[in-house]
N, C-alpha and C positions, 0 to 999 in steps of 0.2 A: 331617201335611201333606205334600204332594208338589208338585213343580214340574217342568215340562218345558221343553226348549230345543232348538233346532236345533243339531246337533253342530258344524256348520261355519259357522253364521251369526255374523258379527262384530258386526253392529249390532243385531240383534233381541234384546231382553232375554228372560230366562226368564219363563215365565208359570205361574201357579198352576193346578193341576189341580182341577177341580170334581168332586165325588162327591155324588150326591144333591142337586144344585143348591146345594152349599155348598163353600167352600174348606177347611172343617174337618171331617175325619172323626174322630169320637170314637174314642179308643183302647180303649174298653170292648169286651170280648169276652164273650159269653154263649153257653151251650149250649142248643140246642133239645131237643125231647123225645127225639130219637134220638141226641143227643150231638154233632150237627154244630155247629161254631163259627159264631156269628152276629156280624156287625159292623155299625157304623153305627146307623141308626135302629132297625133290628130288634133289635140288642143292647140299646139303651137301653130299648125297650119291654119286652123280656124281663126286664131288670134290675128293673123296677118290681115285678113279681110274684114273680120268682125270684132274689133277690139271692144265694141260696146257689149258683146256677149261673152267677154272674157274676164276672169278674175285671176290676176297674176300672182297674188300672194294669199291663198286661202287660209294659211296658218295665221297670218296677221289679221285677216278679216275675221277669223273665228274669235279672236280675242276682243276686237273692237266693236263688233255689232252683231245683231241677231240675223240680219239679212243684208244682201247687197242688191242693187238694181242692175239687172242684166237685160238689155233689150226692153226696158220699161217694165220688167216684171221683178217683183221682190223674190229673191231666191235665198232660202235659209243658208247661212254659212255652214251649218252642220252638214247639210247635204253636199256642199262643195268639198269639205274636208273628207266626207265619207267616200266620195268618188275616188280620191287619191288612195285612201286606205283600202278600198275594195279592190282597186287595181293591183296593189301590192299583195293583198291576201290571195287573190286568184292566181297570181304569178307564183307565189310560194307553194300553193297547193299543186299547181301544174308541175312544178319542178320536182315534187316529191310524190308523184303518182296519185294525187288526190288525198294523201294522208293529212289529217288535220293536226295542227300543232298541239302539244300537251300544255304549252304555255306561250302566251303572247305578251311581249313587253312593248309598251308605247313610251317613248321618251318625250319630255316636255321642258320648257323653260322653267328654271327653278323658282321664279317669282310668280308662277301661276298659282292662283288660289282655288277655292272650291268652285267658283263660278266657271273659270276657264277649264278646270279639270272635268267638271260636269259636262261641258260642251264637248270636250274631247272624247269622253267615254260614250256619250250619246251618238257622236259621229261614228265611233267604232262600232256601236251596236247596229247602226244603219248599214254599215259595211259588212255585217255578218260576223263581227268580232265581239264575242261576248266575254265579259269579265276580264278585260286586259289588266295586266299589272303595270303600274306607272312608276317611272324612274326619272328623276331630274337629270337633265342633260349634263350638267357639270359633273355629277357623280359618275355617269357613264364615261365621260371623257377621262376622269381621273382613273377609273378602273382600267381603261384601255392603256393608259400610261404605265400601269404596273405590269403590263405584259412584257415591257422591255427595260424597265428600271425598277430598282428596289426603292420602296418608300417605307421608312421605318415607322412603326406605330408611334403616334403622337406628332409626327411631322405634318406640316401644312402645305398644301398646294393652292395656287391661285389659278383659276380657269378664266380665260378670255375667249368668249364665244361670239364670233361675228359671222352670222349666217346671211342669207339673202335678204330677209325682211326683219331680222331681230338682232339685238346686241345685249348680251348678258354677261355678268361677271359673278364670280363666287370664290370664297375661300373655304377650303375643305380640310378637315383634320383626319388623318389616317387612324382607323380603329382596328381592333382585332377582327371585326366582321365586315369592314369595308371602309366607308367614309361618312363622317358627319359634316353637315353644313354649318359653318361658323358665321358667315356673313354673305349677303347677296347684294347685287346692284345691277345696273343696266340702264339703258336709255331706250324707251319705247319708240322714239322718233329717229332711231339710227339703225342702219343695216347695210348689208352689202349693196343693195340697190342704190343707196346714196352715193356710193363710189361710182356707180354707173352714171349717176347724175353729174358728178364732178367732171367726168370725161366728156359727157354730152355738152356741158356748159363750155368747156374748152373748145370743142368742135364748133359750137354755135358762134363763139367769139371769132374764130378763124373765118367761118363762112360769111358772117356779116362784114368783116373787114375786107374780104375779097369782093363780094357782091351781095348786098342784102336782099335783092329781089327774089332769087330762086329760093332762098331759105324761108322768106316770108310766105311765098306761094306754097311751099311744101308744108309748113307748119300751121298756116292760118286759113287755108282755103276750105278745108272740110270735105274736099272732093274725095270720093271713095278710093280712087287710084292713089292719091297722095296719102290717104290714111294707111293703105297697104304698104306704101313705100316707107312710111315712118315706122311701121312695125318692124319691117325688115332692117331698117337702119338701127333700131334699138338693139336688135340681135347682133348686128355688126359691132356696135359699141361695146356690148358685153364681151364679145370675142376679143376685141382690141384690148379691153382692160385686162383680160386674162393673159393675153400675149405679152403685155408690158410687165408682167411679173418676171419675165426672163429676157425679153428682147429690149434693145435700146430704143427702138422706134417702131411704129406701125403706120400703114397708110389706110385711110378710110375713105371710100368713095361715097359721095353724097349726090342723090338725084338732082339734076339741074346744073351741076358743075362738071365741066369737061375733064378736069384734073382732080385726082384725089388729094386729100389733106394729109400732110405728114404730122403725126403726133409723137412727141418724144417722151421717153420715160421720165426724165427729170421735170418736164412740164406737168405731167400727170401727178407726180409726187408733190409738186408745189401746190397744185389745185386741191389735193386731198389732205394736205398736212393739217389744216385747221380741224377738219372733221375727225381725223385719227388722233390728233392731240387731245381732242375732247374725250375720245374713247379711253385713252390712257389715263386721263384724269379720273374717269369713272372707276377704272381698275384700282388706281391709288386710293380712292375714297373707300372702296370696298375692303382693301387690305387694312386701312386705318380703322374702319368700323370693327374689324375683327380683333383690334387691339394689337396689331403686329407691325413691326418694322419690315419693310420690303426685304431687307437682308436676311430676315429670319425665315423666309419662305424656302421650302425645299426645292421648288421649281415653279415656273409659270408655264402653264400648258395652253397652247393655242388650238382652237378648234373652229369649225365652220369654214365653208369654202372661201369666203372673203379674207380669212386670216392669212391666206397665202400672199397677200400684198406685202412685198418686202419692207415697205416703210413701217409696218407694224413691228416687225422684228427689230428693225433699226432703232425705233423709238424706245422700245423696252430695253434693248441692249445698252443704248446710250444713257438712259436715265436710271436704270436699275443696276447697271454694271454686270449684267448676265445675259446670255442668249436664252430666249424662251425655247420651249420644246414644241416643235412642229413636226407632225408625222408626215409620211410621204403622201398621204391622202387625207387631209384634215376634214374633208366632207364626210369621210367614212368613220371618223373617230368615235362619234357618239353611238352609231348603230353597232359597231364592233364592240365597243365598250360595254354596252348593255348585255350583249351575249357572251362577252368574256366572263361575266359573272354568272349569268343564268345558264349558259351552256355547260358550266362545270358544277352546277348545283343539282344533285340527284333529286328526283321527286320525293317530296316529304321532308326534305331537310331545310334548314334556315336559309332564307335569301339574304343577300347582302344589305347592309344598312343603307337607308336612303330611299328604298322602294316603297310603293304603296300597293297593296294587293287589291285586286278587283273583288266584286261581290261573290265570286264562286268560280269553279273550274269551267273550262271551255266545254260547251255542249257539242261543238262541232266534231264529227268523226267521219272519216271517209274510208275507202278501201285500204286494207293493210298494204304497206309498201316497205320492203326491207332494203335498207341501205346496204352497200357492199360489206360493211362491218357487222351486218345483222341487226343493227339498232333501228327500230321503226320510229323512234321519237325525234322530233325536231321542233325548233321554235324560230320565230322571226320577229323582227323589230322594224315596223314601218317608221321611217323618219322623214319628215317633210322639211326640207331645207329651203 
């Protein structure tokens, strides 16, 4: 996701950038026939028929390895991440008449070190983004929280960040200039995609109980037609998971079965309980490492698209005796939080605590484009969820 804001506008809030008429750009990257990286809907379409040419989680891949095998060819993960960032950059420039940003903020998991941040900045350079400023995602989430709630100086927030491919936790202390990181945690093997797997396992169990043959043919044959059907089924599972956040049940059609399968919200909750309990334990460990009792926290802030799962709020409310803070669009929290700070920081003044400056100002400059308020400056924050 990405957000844009006028660099010196004090009252105008950041706004989400739309790409392909949506605020959400899928992080999926796929290669076309000549090896060119595809993003957005084109990548999703390509992934249906050629999953072997698709990387579903380039952000996770960027951390884990230098390259991934796509169609038998080693593709640097920095190039895949750059494809997503380039798409966001181009959309931001187009939305503002070609005017380049005076400042670019890239958010990142708080536990990333020099190696991971080096890969991110190199990917940004490949995308035409020079000298980005780097901001930990929990700090951005905390800054977004301050748009609607007062956080007194010295108070501590806990951030629970469950995205598509990552899970991170942090405890932050409010300072005069922003937030300081007190303790961090997380689980590199946990993410929103694992919740998809929980629902997929429940569906598999139902299918095998009804008739194992169609399921085995679908998942084991390796036939191109079945491969495409599996890719579409995975998208249906993701949609079903999101629907179960508010609906009591959903129906999922599976190729080879004449009748759809009914999946109930309480069954999904039961399947996901162990995984989400583990995530809550990580959050508690992070609070403990900070030397705090959970009752001493000013708030627990949820961010990341998967944090909308009601069981997460229920677990925290039950075990901590308080409701966590969940914005109307938790996917957008980090992107908007980054620009909540930077969109209100005039050029030349101090940036909020927690950020890391890039090696120099952006060299990119395009035609002058005046906003309706007369301010030609803007900035954007590409966020890969």
